[in-house]
MITOR-336737 format. One record per atom (N, C-alpha, C, O): residue number from 1; residue in three letters; atom name; x, y, z. Coordinates in pm, whole numbers, plus 32768, in hexadecimal, padded with zeros to 4 digits. Each point is the difference from the previous one (the first is absolute). Layout:
# residues N
TIGU loke nuti drenlum   xx   yy   zz
TIGU  NUM  ALA      CA    X    Y    Z
...
# end
This chain:
# residues 106
TIGU loke nuti drenlum   xx   yy   zz
TIGU    1  MET       N F16B 502D 1F14
TIGU    1  MET      CA 8022 7F94 801A
TIGU    1  MET       C 80A4 7FCF 7FE3
TIGU    1  MET       O 8014 7FBC 7F9C
TIGU    2  GLU       N 804E 8064 80AF
TIGU    2  GLU      CA 806B 7FB8 7FF3
TIGU    2  GLU       C 8010 7FA0 7F96
TIGU    2  GLU       O 7F9D 7FB9 7FF2
TIGU    3  GLU       N 80B2 8036 7FCD
TIGU    3  GLU      CA 8069 7F94 7FB0
TIGU    3  GLU       C 801F 7F87 8054
TIGU    3  GLU       O 800F 7F93 7FC8
TIGU    4  LYS       N 7FFF 807F 80F8
TIGU    4  LYS      CA 802C 7F9E 8022
TIGU    4  LYS       C 7F92 7FE3 8031
TIGU    4  LYS       O 800E 7F8E 802D
TIGU    5  GLU       N 7F79 809A 7FE9
TIGU    5  GLU      CA 7F8C 7FCE 8042
TIGU    5  GLU       C 7FC5 7F8C 7F85
TIGU    5  GLU       O 7FD5 7F8E 8011
TIGU    6  ILE       N 8035 80A4 7F9F
TIGU    6  ILE      CA 7FB1 7FDC 7FB7
TIGU    6  ILE       C 8033 7F5F 7FF6
TIGU    6  ILE       O 7FB8 7FA2 8021
TIGU    7  LEU       N 80F6 804D 7F9B
TIGU    7  LEU      CA 8043 7F84 8010
TIGU    7  LEU       C 7FD2 7F93 8079
TIGU    7  LEU       O 7FE7 7F87 7FFF
TIGU    8  LYS       N 801B 80F3 807A
TIGU    8  LYS      CA 7FC7 7FA0 805A
TIGU    8  LYS       C 7FAC 7FA5 7FFC
TIGU    8  LYS       O 8009 7F86 8011
TIGU    9  VAL       N 7F78 80E0 7FCB
TIGU    9  VAL      CA 7F8D 7F92 801A
TIGU    9  VAL       C 7FF9 7FC0 7F4C
TIGU    9  VAL       O 7F95 7FCF 7FDE
TIGU   10  CYS       N 80B7 8035 7FDF
TIGU   10  CYS      CA 8013 7F70 7FB2
TIGU   10  CYS       C 8028 7F9F 8006
TIGU   10  CYS       O 7FCD 7F9A 7FD2
TIGU   11  SER       N 80B5 8070 8079
TIGU   11  SER      CA 8037 7FD2 8079
TIGU   11  SER       C 7FAD 7FB6 8030
TIGU   11  SER       O 7FFD 7F86 7FF2
TIGU   12  GLU       N 7FBE 80B7 8048
TIGU   12  GLU      CA 7F8F 7FB5 8076
TIGU   12  GLU       C 7FC0 7F9F 7FC7
TIGU   12  GLU       O 7FFC 7F8B 8024
TIGU   13  LEU       N 7FBE 80BB 7F5E
TIGU   13  LEU      CA 7F6C 7F8C 7FCC
TIGU   13  LEU       C 8053 7FA6 7FAB
TIGU   13  LEU       O 7FC8 7F94 7FED
TIGU   14  VAL       N 80DE 807A 7FC1
TIGU   14  VAL      CA 800C 7F85 7FE3
TIGU   14  VAL       C 8038 7F85 8048
TIGU   14  VAL       O 8012 7F90 7FD1
TIGU   15  GLY       N 800B 80A5 80C4
TIGU   15  GLY      CA 8008 7F86 8062
TIGU   15  GLY       C 7F8B 7FE8 7FF9
TIGU   15  GLY       O 7FF3 7F8C 7FDA
TIGU   16  GLU       N 7FAC 80A5 8038
TIGU   16  GLU      CA 7FA0 7F9B 802B
TIGU   16  GLU       C 7FBF 7FB5 7F80
TIGU   16  GLU       O 7FAD 7FA7 8015
TIGU   17  ILE       N 8079 807E 7F64
TIGU   17  ILE      CA 7FC8 7F9F 7FCF
TIGU   17  ILE       C 8072 7F91 7FF9
TIGU   17  ILE       O 7FDB 7F8A 7FFD
TIGU   18  THR       N 809D 8091 8000
TIGU   18  THR      CA 807A 7FB1 7FC9
TIGU   18  THR       C 8001 7FAB 80BE
TIGU   18  THR       O 801F 7F89 8003
TIGU   19  GLU       N 7FB7 80CD 80A6
TIGU   19  GLU      CA 8029 7FC1 806A
TIGU   19  GLU       C 80A4 7FCE 7FDB
TIGU   19  GLU       O 803E 7F96 7FF6
TIGU   20  GLU       N 7FE1 8120 7FFC
TIGU   20  GLU      CA 80B0 7FE1 8028
TIGU   20  GLU       C 7FFC 808C 7FE3
TIGU   20  GLU       O 7FB8 8033 7FAA
TIGU   21  GLN       N 80B4 8021 80BC
TIGU   21  GLN      CA 803D 8059 8036
TIGU   21  GLN       C 8038 8037 7F98
TIGU   21  GLN       O 8062 7FC6 7FD2
TIGU   22  THR       N 7F73 80B2 7FF0
TIGU   22  THR      CA 8062 802B 7FAA
TIGU   22  THR       C 7FEE 809E 7FED
TIGU   22  THR       O 7F8F 802C 8015
TIGU   23  MET       N 80E4 803A 7FC1
TIGU   23  MET      CA 803E 804E 7FF5
TIGU   23  MET       C 7FFE 8024 7F48
TIGU   23  MET       O 8045 7FC4 7FAE
TIGU   24  LEU       N 7F5E 80AB 8036
TIGU   24  LEU      CA 7FF7 8000 7F7A
TIGU   24  LEU       C 8061 8090 7FF8
TIGU   24  LEU       O 8000 805F 804E
TIGU   25  GLU       N 8046 7F90 7F49
TIGU   25  GLU      CA 802C 809A 7FB3
TIGU   25  GLU       C 7FC3 8020 7F80
TIGU   25  GLU       O 7FE7 7F9E 7FBA
TIGU   26  GLU       N 7FF6 80E9 8010
TIGU   26  GLU      CA 7FE1 802D 7FA9
TIGU   26  GLU       C 8068 7FA5 7F68
TIGU   26  GLU       O 7FCB 8007 7F91
TIGU   27  SER       N 808B 7FC8 8077
TIGU   27  SER      CA 8045 7FF8 7F6A
TIGU   27  SER       C 7FDB 7F60 8002
TIGU   27  SER       O 8032 7FBF 7FA4
TIGU   28  PHE       N 7F84 8002 80B1
TIGU   28  PHE      CA 7FC5 7F72 8000
TIGU   28  PHE       C 7FA4 7FC6 7FA5
TIGU   28  PHE       O 7F9A 8041 7FED
TIGU   29  TYR       N 8071 7F6F 7FE5
TIGU   29  TYR      CA 7FA3 7FEC 7F46
TIGU   29  TYR       C 7F99 7FCD 8026
TIGU   29  TYR       O 8007 7FA4 8052
TIGU   30  VAL       N 7F88 8084 7F84
TIGU   30  VAL      CA 7F72 7FD2 8003
TIGU   30  VAL       C 7FDC 7F6A 7FC3
TIGU   30  VAL       O 7FBF 7FB3 8047
TIGU   31  ARG       N 8060 8030 7F59
TIGU   31  ARG      CA 8019 7F74 7FD9
TIGU   31  ARG       C 807B 7FA8 7FED
TIGU   31  ARG       O 805F 804E 7FF6
TIGU   32  GLY       N 7FB5 7F79 8006
TIGU   32  GLY      CA 8099 7F8D 7FC8
TIGU   32  GLY       C 8034 7FF2 7FA8
TIGU   32  GLY       O 806A 7FC3 7FF4
TIGU   33  ASP       N 7F2C 8096 7F82
TIGU   33  ASP      CA 802A 7FF0 7F98
TIGU   33  ASP       C 8064 801B 7FAC
TIGU   33  ASP       O 8010 7FE4 7F89
TIGU   34  GLN       N 8045 8066 80DC
TIGU   34  GLN      CA 8059 8068 7F9D
TIGU   34  GLN       C 8081 7F71 7FEB
TIGU   34  GLN       O 7FF9 7F89 8021
TIGU   35  LYS       N 806D 80C3 7F9F
TIGU   35  LYS      CA 8072 7FB1 7FD3
TIGU   35  LYS       C 805F 7FEB 8051
TIGU   35  LYS       O 8048 7F9C 7FFC
TIGU   36  ASN       N 7FBF 80B9 804E
TIGU   36  ASN      CA 80A9 8014 807E
TIGU   36  ASN       C 7FC6 7F9E 8080
TIGU   36  ASN       O 7F9B 800F 8046
TIGU   37  ALA       N 80CB 7F8B 7FBC
TIGU   37  ALA      CA 7FE5 7FBD 8084
TIGU   37  ALA       C 8017 8037 809D
TIGU   37  ALA       O 7FE9 7FCD 806E
TIGU   38  SER       N 8054 80C0 7F61
TIGU   38  SER      CA 8043 803C 8064
TIGU   38  SER       C 7F8A 805B 8031
TIGU   38  SER       O 800E 803D 806A
TIGU   39  GLU       N 7F86 7FCE 7F54
TIGU   39  GLU      CA 7FAA 804D 8042
TIGU   39  GLU       C 7F7C 7FBF 8043
TIGU   39  GLU       O 7FC2 7F9A 7FE2
TIGU   40  GLN       N 8029 80CA 8089
TIGU   40  GLN      CA 7F92 7FD2 8077
TIGU   40  GLN       C 7FAA 800D 7FE5
TIGU   40  GLN       O 7FDF 805F 7FBA
TIGU   41  PHE       N 7FB7 7F2A 8080
TIGU   41  PHE      CA 7F6F 802B 7FE7
TIGU   41  PHE       C 7FD2 7FE2 806F
TIGU   41  PHE       O 8038 7FC6 805C
TIGU   42  ILE       N 7EF3 808C 7F97
TIGU   42  ILE      CA 7FE9 7FD0 8068
TIGU   42  ILE       C 7FDC 7F89 8051
TIGU   42  ILE       O 7FD9 7FF6 8074
TIGU   43  GLY       N 8040 7FB0 7F2D
TIGU   43  GLY      CA 7FDC 7F5A 7FFC
TIGU   43  GLY       C 7F98 7FF0 7FDA
TIGU   43  GLY       O 7FE2 7F8C 7FE2
TIGU   44  LEU       N 7FBD 80DA 800E
TIGU   44  LEU      CA 7F3D 7F6E 7FDD
TIGU   44  LEU       C 7FC9 7FF3 7F7B
TIGU   44  LEU       O 8001 8039 7F93
TIGU   45  SER       N 7FD2 7F6C 80A1
TIGU   45  SER      CA 7FE6 7FB6 7F4B
TIGU   45  SER       C 7FA1 803E 7FF7
TIGU   45  SER       O 7FC4 8040 8057
TIGU   46  SER       N 801E 7FAC 7F19
TIGU   46  SER      CA 7F85 8079 7FBE
TIGU   46  SER       C 7F90 7FF8 8053
TIGU   46  SER       O 7FC7 806D 7FF4
TIGU   47  LEU       N 7FE9 7F39 806D
TIGU   47  LEU      CA 7F70 800B 802F
TIGU   47  LEU       C 804D 8023 8088
TIGU   47  LEU       O 7F9F 8026 8042
TIGU   48  GLU       N 80DD 7FE9 801F
TIGU   48  GLU      CA 800F 8048 802D
TIGU   48  GLU       C 7FED 807E 8017
TIGU   48  GLU       O 7FCF 803F 805E
TIGU   49  LEU       N 8081 7FEE 7EF2
TIGU   49  LEU      CA 8008 80C3 800B
TIGU   49  LEU       C 7FA9 8024 7FF2
TIGU   49  LEU       O 7FF9 8076 8021
TIGU   50  VAL       N 7F6C 7F42 7F9C
TIGU   50  VAL      CA 7FAA 8018 8008
TIGU   50  VAL       C 7FAA 801A 805D
TIGU   50  VAL       O 7FBA 8066 7FFD
TIGU   51  GLU       N 803F 7F29 8079
TIGU   51  GLU      CA 7FD7 803C 80B5
TIGU   51  GLU       C 8048 8037 803E
TIGU   51  GLU       O 7FDC 8011 8075
TIGU   52  PHE       N 80E5 803F 7F50
TIGU   52  PHE      CA 8011 804C 8027
TIGU   52  PHE       C 7FCF 80C8 7FA5
TIGU   52  PHE       O 8014 8076 801C
TIGU   53  ILE       N 7FAE 7F42 7F7E
TIGU   53  ILE      CA 8005 80BE 7FF3
TIGU   53  ILE       C 7F47 8002 804F
TIGU   53  ILE       O 7FC8 806E 7FF8
TIGU   54  ILE       N 7FF3 7F32 8043
TIGU   54  ILE      CA 7F6D 7FDF 7FF9
TIGU   54  ILE       C 8033 804A 8092
TIGU   54  ILE       O 7FC3 8060 8030
TIGU   55  MET       N 80C4 7F5D 8016
TIGU   55  MET      CA 7FE9 8046 8098
TIGU   55  MET       C 800C 809F 7F98
TIGU   55  MET       O 7FA2 8040 7FD0
TIGU   56  LEU       N 80C9 7FD4 8029
TIGU   56  LEU      CA 8014 80AA 7FC9
TIGU   56  LEU       C 7F88 8022 8003
TIGU   56  LEU       O 7FCE 8054 804C
TIGU   57  GLU       N 7FFE 7F6E 7F63
TIGU   57  GLU      CA 7F7D 8063 7FF7
TIGU   57  GLU       C 7FA8 801D 8067
TIGU   57  GLU       O 7FD8 806F 8021
TIGU   58  GLU       N 8010 7F2C 800D
TIGU   58  GLU      CA 7FB5 8026 80C2
TIGU   58  GLU       C 8011 8053 806F
TIGU   58  GLU       O 7FBC 804A 8046
TIGU   59  HIS       N 80F8 7F7B 7FAD
TIGU   59  HIS      CA 8054 8043 8052
TIGU   59  HIS       C 7FED 80A0 8001
TIGU   59  HIS       O 7FDC 8044 8060
TIGU   60  TYR       N 8045 7FE5 7F20
TIGU   60  TYR      CA 8014 80A9 7FE0
TIGU   60  TYR       C 7F9F 8047 7FA3
TIGU   60  TYR       O 801D 8063 7FBE
TIGU   61  LYS       N 7F42 7F4B 8043
TIGU   61  LYS      CA 7FB1 8021 7FC5
TIGU   61  LYS       C 7FCB 8035 7F67
TIGU   61  LYS       O 7FAA 8042 7FC6
TIGU   62  ILE       N 80AD 7F83 802E
TIGU   62  ILE      CA 806B 801B 7F31
TIGU   62  ILE       C 7FB9 7F5F 7FAC
TIGU   62  ILE       O 800F 7F86 800C
TIGU   63  ALA       N 7F90 80ED 7F8D
TIGU   63  ALA      CA 802A 7FA9 7F60
TIGU   63  ALA       C 8058 7FB3 7FD0
TIGU   63  ALA       O 8028 8038 7F9A
TIGU   64  VAL       N 801E 7F48 8079
TIGU   64  VAL      CA 8067 8009 7F82
TIGU   64  VAL       C 7FCB 7FB5 7F90
TIGU   64  VAL       O 7FD2 7F90 8014
TIGU   65  THR       N 8031 80BA 7F48
TIGU   65  THR      CA 7FDC 7F9B 7F76
TIGU   65  THR       C 809C 7FA4 7FF9
TIGU   65  THR       O 8071 7FFD 8030
TIGU   66  ASN       N 7F27 7FB6 7F5F
TIGU   66  ASN      CA 8060 7F88 7FD3
TIGU   66  ASN       C 80A8 8063 7FCC
TIGU   66  ASN       O 8074 7FEF 8027
TIGU   67  GLU       N 7F46 8084 7F65
TIGU   67  GLU      CA 8037 8042 7FE1
TIGU   67  GLU       C 808B 7FF6 8043
TIGU   67  GLU       O 8067 7FC3 7FE4
TIGU   68  GLU       N 7F74 808E 807D
TIGU   68  GLU      CA 805F 8051 80AD
TIGU   68  GLU       C 8046 7F95 8018
TIGU   68  GLU       O 8076 8013 7FE2
TIGU   69  VAL       N 7F73 7F78 804B
TIGU   69  VAL      CA 8047 7F72 7FFF
TIGU   69  VAL       C 8050 7FDB 7FDB
TIGU   69  VAL       O 8057 7FC7 8042
TIGU   70  MET       N 7FAA 8050 7F28
TIGU   70  MET      CA 8027 7FD1 7F67
TIGU   70  MET       C 8093 8033 802D
TIGU   70  MET       O 8061 7FB6 800B
TIGU   71  LYS       N 7F9E 80FD 8013
TIGU   71  LYS      CA 805A 8057 8022
TIGU   71  LYS       C 8068 7FC3 8046
TIGU   71  LYS       O 8071 8013 7FD2
TIGU   72  PHE       N 7F83 7FA0 80A0
TIGU   72  PHE      CA 804F 8039 8086
TIGU   72  PHE       C 8049 7F56 7FCC
TIGU   72  PHE       O 7FD9 7F8D 7FEC
TIGU   73  ILE       N 80DD 80EA 8010
TIGU   73  ILE      CA 8065 7F7C 7FC7
TIGU   73  ILE       C 801E 8000 809E
TIGU   73  ILE       O 7FE1 7FA8 8050
TIGU   74  GLN       N 807B 80F6 7FD3
TIGU   74  GLN      CA 7FFC 7FE7 80AB
TIGU   74  GLN       C 7F92 800A 8073
TIGU   74  GLN       O 7F85 8007 8003
TIGU   75  MET       N 80E0 7FF6 8056
TIGU   75  MET      CA 7F7A 8024 808D
TIGU   75  MET       C 8068 8096 8011
TIGU   75  MET       O 802A 800B 8073
TIGU   76  ARG       N 7FFD 8053 7F40
TIGU   76  ARG      CA 7FFF 8091 7FE1
TIGU   76  ARG       C 7F4D 801A 7F98
TIGU   76  ARG       O 7FBB 805B 802E
TIGU   77  ASP       N 8023 7F7A 7F8C
TIGU   77  ASP      CA 7FA5 7FEB 7FC1
TIGU   77  ASP       C 7F60 8002 803B
TIGU   77  ASP       O 7FA4 803E 7FCB
TIGU   78  ILE       N 8056 7F85 8092
TIGU   78  ILE      CA 7FCF 7FED 8089
TIGU   78  ILE       C 7FEB 804F 8019
TIGU   78  ILE       O 7F95 8026 7FD1
TIGU   79  VAL       N 80AB 8034 8082
TIGU   79  VAL      CA 8001 804A 8062
TIGU   79  VAL       C 7FF9 8094 7FE6
TIGU   79  VAL       O 7FD6 805B 8048
TIGU   80  GLU       N 805B 7FA7 7F4A
TIGU   80  GLU      CA 7FCE 8080 7FA6
TIGU   80  GLU       C 7F65 7FEA 7FB2
TIGU   80  GLU       O 7FD0 806B 7FDA
TIGU   81  PHE       N 7FE1 7F26 800A
TIGU   81  PHE      CA 7F8D 8010 7FE9
TIGU   81  PHE       C 7FA9 803B 8085
TIGU   81  PHE       O 7FB6 8061 7FF0
TIGU   82  ILE       N 805B 7F58 80A1
TIGU   82  ILE      CA 7FCD 800A 8079
TIGU   82  ILE       C 8003 8091 7FF6
TIGU   82  ILE       O 7FA6 803F 7FC8
TIGU   83  LYS       N 80D5 8001 8076
TIGU   83  LYS      CA 800C 807C 7FCE
TIGU   83  LYS       C 7FE0 804E 8001
TIGU   83  LYS       O 7FFC 805B 8053
TIGU   84  LYS       N 7FC2 7F8C 7EF0
TIGU   84  LYS      CA 7FC0 8083 7FCE
TIGU   84  LYS       C 7F60 7FCC 8008
TIGU   84  LYS       O 7FA6 8046 7FD2
TIGU   85  GLU       N 804A 7F69 8056
TIGU   85  GLU      CA 7F75 7FAB 8051
TIGU   85  GLU       C 7FAF 8037 8032
TIGU   85  GLU       O 7F91 802A 7FE0
TIGU   86  LEU       N 80CB 7FD7 80A4
TIGU   86  LEU      CA 7FF8 8061 806E
TIGU   86  LEU       C 7FDD 808E 7FE2
TIGU   86  LEU       O 7F91 8033 800D
TIGU   87  MET       N 80E4 800B 7FC5
TIGU   87  MET      CA 8023 8079 7FB5
TIGU   87  MET       C 7F37 8025 7FFA
TIGU   87  MET       O 7FB7 8036 8053
TIGU   88  ILE       N 8036 7FA8 7F5B
TIGU   88  ILE      CA 7F6C 7FD7 7FB6
TIGU   88  ILE       C 7FA0 801D 8035
TIGU   88  ILE       O 7FA0 804C 7FF1
TIGU   89  GLN       N 8096 7F4E 806E
TIGU   89  GLN      CA 7F6E 7FCC 8081
TIGU   89  GLN       C 800F 80C3 806C
TIGU   89  GLN       O 7FB1 805F 7FFF
TIGU   90  ARG       N 809B 7F96 802A
TIGU   90  ARG      CA 800B 8074 8063
TIGU   90  ARG       C 7FBF 808B 7F85
TIGU   90  ARG       O 7F97 8032 802A
TIGU   91  GLU       N 809D 8008 7F4D
TIGU   91  GLU      CA 7FDC 8047 7FBE
TIGU   91  GLU       C 7F6D 8030 7FF7
TIGU   91  GLU       O 7FCC 8070 7FFC
TIGU   92  ARG       N 7FF2 7EDF 8000
TIGU   92  ARG      CA 7F67 7FFD 801B
TIGU   92  ARG       C 7FDB 8039 8047
TIGU   92  ARG       O 7FB7 8063 7FF4
TIGU   93  GLU       N 807D 7F5E 8089
TIGU   93  GLU      CA 7FF0 8020 8083
TIGU   93  GLU       C 7FDD 806F 8021
TIGU   93  GLU       O 7FAB 8011 8058
TIGU   94  LEU       N 80A5 8072 7F53
TIGU   94  LEU      CA 800A 807F 8066
TIGU   94  LEU       C 7F89 8061 7FA3
TIGU   94  LEU       O 7FBC 8062 801F
TIGU   95  GLU       N 8052 7F49 7F5B
TIGU   95  GLU      CA 7F8C 805A 7F9A
TIGU   95  GLU       C 7FC6 7FEB 8046
TIGU   95  GLU       O 800A 8049 8063
TIGU   96  ILE       N 7F88 7F3F 7FA0
TIGU   96  ILE      CA 7F6F 7FFA 805F
TIGU   96  ILE       C 8003 805D 808B
TIGU   96  ILE       O 7FB2 8056 802B
TIGU   97  GLU       N 80CE 7F70 8008
TIGU   97  GLU      CA 7FF9 8084 8099
TIGU   97  GLU       C 800C 807C 7F87
TIGU   97  GLU       O 8070 7FF8 8032
TIGU   98  ALA       N 7F8E 804E 7F87
TIGU   98  ALA      CA 8026 80A2 7FDC
TIGU   98  ALA       C 7F6A 7FD3 7FFE
TIGU   98  ALA       O 7FC2 8016 8068
TIGU   99  ALA       N 7FDE 7F98 7F08
TIGU   99  ALA      CA 7FA0 800B 802E
TIGU   99  ALA       C 7F81 8025 802A
TIGU   99  ALA       O 7F9E 803C 7FD5
TIGU  100  SER       N 809E 7F6A 80C5
TIGU  100  SER      CA 7F62 7FC0 8078
TIGU  100  SER       C 8026 809C 8035
TIGU  100  SER       O 7F99 8041 8010
TIGU  101  GLN       N 80F8 8018 8015
TIGU  101  GLN      CA 7FF4 80A2 8036
TIGU  101  GLN       C 7F9F 8030 7FAA
TIGU  101  GLN       O 7F8F 8009 8030
TIGU  102  ARG       N 8081 8018 7F5D
TIGU  102  ARG      CA 7FEF 8043 7FB1
TIGU  102  ARG       C 7F6A 801A 7FF3
TIGU  102  ARG       O 7FCD 806A 7FDB
TIGU  103  LEU       N 7FDC 7EFD 8055
TIGU  103  LEU      CA 7F9A 7FB9 7FE7
TIGU  103  LEU       C 7FC0 8047 808E
TIGU  103  LEU       O 7FAF 805C 800D
TIGU  104  PHE       N 807E 7F6F 8032
TIGU  104  PHE      CA 7FE4 8002 808A
TIGU  104  PHE       C 8011 8064 8053
TIGU  104  PHE       O 7FB4 8006 8061
TIGU  105  GLY       N 80BD 8069 7F8C
TIGU  105  GLY      CA 8055 8049 8064
TIGU  105  GLY       C 8079 7FB3 8084
TIGU  105  GLY       O 8056 8045 8036
TIGU  106  GLU       N 7F9F 7F56 7FDF
TIGU  106  GLU      CA 8021 7FAA 8056
TIGU  106  GLU       C 80BF 8021 7FEC
TIGU  106  GLU       O 8051 7FC1 8044
# end
């Protein structure tokens, strides 16, 4: 999955939470606690961020640990995490498919 597609989904999910249409960029910060006032944030409170992570988990059928969430500084961190998790899912699917073919000759 391409970064643009992931950012589009993330933007839609944030829009559902905030009821505002937005287009996130990889450079946007996840939390509003950075020091530079010129930095752009995704605009979610702590509770909304939790809701956003849950929505990501449901949409992509992935699990995001608290440790991973703490590593999310910018949107690019979330995008890279999702890409990695989707690649792992795809590898598992291919392994299962190969094992099934070996067992059942399909």
